[in-house]
N, C-alpha and C positions, 0 to 999 in steps of 0.2 A: 463731781459731776462733770462729765466731759462735753456735753452738749445740751442745748435748750430742750430738746425732746426728752432727754433723760430727766432733766430737771422738772419738766412739766409732769412727767409720770410720777415723780416723787411727790410733787405738790398734790396731785390727785389722790395718791395713796395716803399721805399724811393728813389731808384735809377731808377725808371721807369717813362717814360713820360706818359701823359694822354692817348696816343694811345697804351700803353703797351710795348714800346720799352725800354729795359734795356741796359745800356751801362756801361762798366767798362774799366779802363786803368790799365795795369799791365806791369811792367818791367821784363825782363828776370831774373834778380837776385832776384826777389820776387816770381817768379812762383813756384819754388820748395817748398818754405815755404807754399804757399797757397794750393798746391796739397797735401802736408803732412797733413794739417789741414782738408781738405775734406776727405782724406783717413781714418781719425780717426772716421768719422761719419759712422754708420752702413750701410746706403744705398750705400755708396761708397766703402766699404771695399772690397779689392780684385780686384778692377778695375784698369786698366792701366791709364796713364795720359790722353790719348785721350778719353777714355770712361768716365772718371770723367768729363772732360770739356764738352763733348756732353750731359752728364746727367745734369750737373749744368746749362748749357746754351743750351737747346735743339734745338733752332733755331739759331745756332751760325754763325755769320758773323765776319770776321776779317779785321781790318784796321791796316796795318803795317806801322808805321812811322819810317823812317830812315834818317840819315844825310849822305850826300855824303862825307863830310869832317870830318873824324873821329878825327883828331887832334883838330880841333876847338870844336868838341863835348866834347872831353876829357878835354880840357882846361876849357870850360864852366862848366862842371860837377865838376871838381876839385874846381873851384872858388865857386860854389854854396855849395859844401860840407863844405867849410871852412867858408864862411860868412853866411850860413844858409838861404840865400834868394833864394828860389827855384822858386818863381813866382812873377812877377812884374805886377800889374794891369795896364791896359792901362789908360792913362791919369794921372797916378801918376808920379810926377817928379822924376828924377833920384836922388838918395841920393848924398850928397856932397862927393867928393873924394879927398884925401883918407879919410876913416872914422877915427874917433878918436882912434879906437882900433888898427889902423895900417893895417887892412884889411887882405885879404888872401895873403899868401906868395907863391912864385914860388916853386914848388916841382916836379922836373923831374920824380922821381920814381912814384909819385901819378898819374901824367898825363899819363905816360907810362902804368901803370897798368889799368887805365880807358880806354885807347885806346885799350888795349888787351881785356878787358871785353866787349867793344863795338863789336869787331870782333867776339868774342865767342858768344855773344848774337845773332848777325845776323845769324850765323851758326845754333845755337840752335833753333831759331824761324823757319828757313827754314825746319829743320828736323821735328819740331812739326807740321807745316802746312801740311807737307806730311803725317804724321801719322793721322792727323785729316781729310785728304782728302779734304782740302779746299784751294782755291786759294785766297789769301788775296788781298784787295785793297792796292796797294803800294802808299804810300804818301811820298814824298821827302820833308824833313823839309825846305830846302832852297827855294823850290817853295811855300810851305805853308806860309812861313814867309815873302814872297816878296809881295809888293803891287800889282803887276800884276798877281801873281799866286794864291793869297789867295782864291778869289771867285771861280776860275776855279777848284782848288783842292777840295773845299767843294762840289761843284756840282758833281765832279767825285765820291766822297765818297757817295753822295746821290744816284747817278746812280747805284753804286755797291750794295747799300742796297735796290734797286728796287724802288727808289723814284725819278726816272729821270723826272717824270712829274711835280715835284715841280717847279713852276716858280716864287715863291715869293722872297722877298728880303733875302739876306744872311746877318745876323747880323755882325757888325764890330768885329774884334778880341777883346777879353776881357783882353788879356795880351799883354805885349810889350817885344821886345827883350831886353836882359840885356847886351849883349856884348858891349864893348867899347874899348878905346885905351889900357886899361890894358890887355884885352883878346888878342889883336893883339900883344902886346909886349911879352906876355907869349907864344903865338904861335911861334913867331920868335925865342925866346930863346930856346924853346923846339926843333924846327927843327934844329937850329944850333948845339945844344948839341947832337942831334941824329946823325947828319952828322959826328961829331967828334968821336963818339963812335965806 
C-alpha cells in the first residue's frame, strides 16, 4: 500500500459485506488515535471529530455496547490484559486452570483504573453521539451474552439498522464468555478492598 487513501479503500473493501455494509468496532481509548491518523490525511485536515467520522462513514449508524456491571467489566479487562486471551471461540474448551505461568494476578489499582476508564468511556461516547446527532442502538452486554437475550438483542440491532424485515435465522455466537470462578473471586476481593478504603 503506497498511501493511506489506498489503505482506507482496502479496509472498506475487505470490511464490507456483499450488500455494501461496512462495520467497525472501536473502543473509546482507541478513538483519539484513529481520529489523529485521519486528521493527518489531506481530505480530513481541519475537520472536527464529528465531521471526520461523518466523512469516513457517510451513512453512519452506531451500536453502543455497554455493561451494567462495571466492576465485572474491569475485572475481565484486567484479566485479559494480563493473560492475553481477548477472545475465546465458541466450542473451544476452557484452558486448564491455573496455567503453568501462574496466570493473571489480582491488582486492585489496575482494576480501579479500568473501572474509571469504563465510566469515562461511557461519558465520552454520550458526548460524541450528541456531536454526531445520532441516537445509538443501546446493547447491554449482560443481555447480549445471555441465552434468552442473544437473539432478541441481535434482532433489535437489525431493526435499528433498518433491517427489521429480516426473518431468517440468527447465527449462534462465535465466541464464549471467559469469566469463571477466578473472575468472581477477583470481584469479591475488589469490592471488599473498596469498602475498606
